[in-house]
N, C-alpha and C positions, 0 to 999 in steps of 0.2 A: 504494500500500500504506500502511496506517496501523497503528499499534501504540500501546498505552497503556503509560505508565511512571508511576512514582509518586515523589513527593518529600515531604519533611517541612517544614512551615512553622511557625515560632514564632508562636503566636496573638497575643501581645501586641505584637510588633514587625512582624509580617508578613514577617520575614526567612526565606528558604529555607536549610535546612542545606546548606552548601557541600561540594563535592567536595574532600576534603583532599589536600594535595600534600606534606605533611611526614611525619615519622616518627611523629607522635602520632596517636592514634585519634580517632574521632568523639566519644567521651565528653568530650574536651577542648574541644569547641566551645561557646562562650558566645554566644548571640544578642545582637546589638546593633541599635540603630536604623539603618536604611539612610541616614539623614541627607540624603535627597533626592539621593543620588548617581545619576548617569546609569546606565541599565541596563548599558551596556558596562563600567562600572567595578565592578559587582557581581561577586562570584565565581561561577563556574559551579556550578549546583545539583548536589547528589548525586541522581542518578536511580537508582531501584531497579526491577528487572524485574517484581516481583509485589507485590500489595497485602500479602501475608503478610510479605514481606521488609521492607516499610516499617513494618508494625505491630511486627515484632520489633525493628527498629532503634530505633523510638520507645521501646519498653520498656527496651532496653539503655541508651539515653541517659538515661532518667529515673532509672535506678539510681544514677547519680553518676559522678564522674571515676575512671577505672580506670588504675592504673599497674601495670606488670608488671616484675618483677625476675627475672633468670635467670642461670644460669651452670653451670659444671661443678664437682662436688665433687672431693675428692682421688682418688676411685676412677674419675673420668672420667664419672660419671653426670650427666646434665643435670637441672637442677631449675628450676622456675618458682614464683614467689610473686606472687599477685594481691592488690592492695589497692584497695578501692572506698571512695571518700570521698563520703558523702551531702552534697550541696550544696543540698538542698531542692527538687529538681526533681520535677515531677509529669508523668505520662503526658499529662494534659490540657493541658500547656504547648505540646505540638506537635500539629498536625493532619496527617493524610495527605491530600495533594492529588494529583489525577490530571491528567496531561498526555497529550494525543494527539499523537503524532509523525506527520507526514504526509510521505511521500517526495516529493521534487521532482526530477524528471528534469533532468539537465544540459541547459541551453539552453531549458527549458520556461518559459513566462511565469509 
C-alpha cells in the first residue's frame, strides 16, 4: 500500500518544516541552514495529509508569528486575544513537496 503526504520546504535553505514538540505553534518556526548535519540529526518533518492542508499551513506561516493570550474575566467568561507580528515572510518562501509512503511488511526484504 502507498499513500502521498505533503511537507513544506524552505526554498532558500532546503530545510523541511519540522514537527513541533513544544507548546509554541508552527508560526514560531524560523528556517535555518541544515549545516551538513546527518539526516538522523535533523528533526522529523511535519507531514500533512492533503495538499490543501499544506497550502493552508504555508499561508498561515507566511502571515507572521502568532501569539495568543487568554484567560477568564471577572464574570468567568473566557477570552482570547491574537497578535500577529509580520516578520517579512512570503508564501513563496516555502514550497509544498510530496512524499510517497510505501508500506513495508514486517520481515519483508
